[in-house]
C-alpha positions in Angstrom: -10.4 9.0 14.0 -10.6 7.3 10.8 -7.6 8.7 9.3 -5.1 7.9 12.3 -6.5 4.3 12.1 -5.7 4.1 8.4 -2.1 5.5 8.9 -1.6 3.1 11.4 -2.8 0.2 9.4 -0.5 1.5 6.4 2.5 1.7 8.6 1.8 -1.8 9.8 1.4 -3.0 6.3 4.9 -1.6 5.3 6.5 -3.0 8.6 5.1 -6.4 8.0 6.3 -6.7 4.3 9.6 -8.3 3.6 11.9 -6.5 0.9 12.0 -8.8 -2.0 9.0 -10.9 -1.3 5.5 -10.6 -3.2 2.1 -10.6 -1.5 -1.7 -10.9 -2.4 -4.0 -8.6 -1.0 -5.5 -11.6 0.9 -1.9 -12.3 2.4 -1.5 -8.7 3.6 -5.1 -8.6 4.9 -4.1 -11.6 7.1 -0.9 -10.6 8.0 -2.0 -7.3 9.4 -5.5 -8.2 10.6 -7.6 -6.0 8.2 -11.2 -7.2 8.4 -12.2 -6.8 4.9 -10.5 -7.3 1.5 -11.9 -4.1 0.2 -10.3 -2.0 3.0 -7.0 -3.8 2.3 -7.2 -3.2 -1.4 -7.8 0.6 -0.8 -4.8 0.8 1.7 -2.4 -1.0 -0.7 -3.8 1.2 -3.5 -2.5 4.4 -1.4 0.9 2.6 -0.9 1.0 2.0 -4.7 0.0 5.6 -5.5 2.9 7.1 -3.4 5.5 4.6 -4.7 5.9 2.5 -1.6 4.8 -0.6 -3.1 4.9 -1.9 -6.5 2.1 -4.2 -8.1 3.1 -7.1 -10.8 0.6 -9.4 -12.4 1.1 -13.1 -12.7 -1.5 -15.4 -14.3 -4.3 -12.9 -13.6 -3.4 -12.4 -9.8 -2.1 -9.5 -8.5 1.0 -9.2 -6.2 2.6 -6.4 -4.3 5.9 -6.0 -3.1 7.9 -3.1 -1.7 9.6 -0.7 -4.0 
């Protein structure tokens, strides 16, 4: 089931991120083993919308860290 798969990846993303460290979407994608950048972006967007991660931008590049 797709929903279970997504929830599993979301949990894996949160567990893999270190508090106080910022990550790009590509770094998170490689860290967790997500196949596409678009998929990683969609999952990270869900985490951001729910207040689990925060987004900051430096020199036009987006970085995400645990809230």
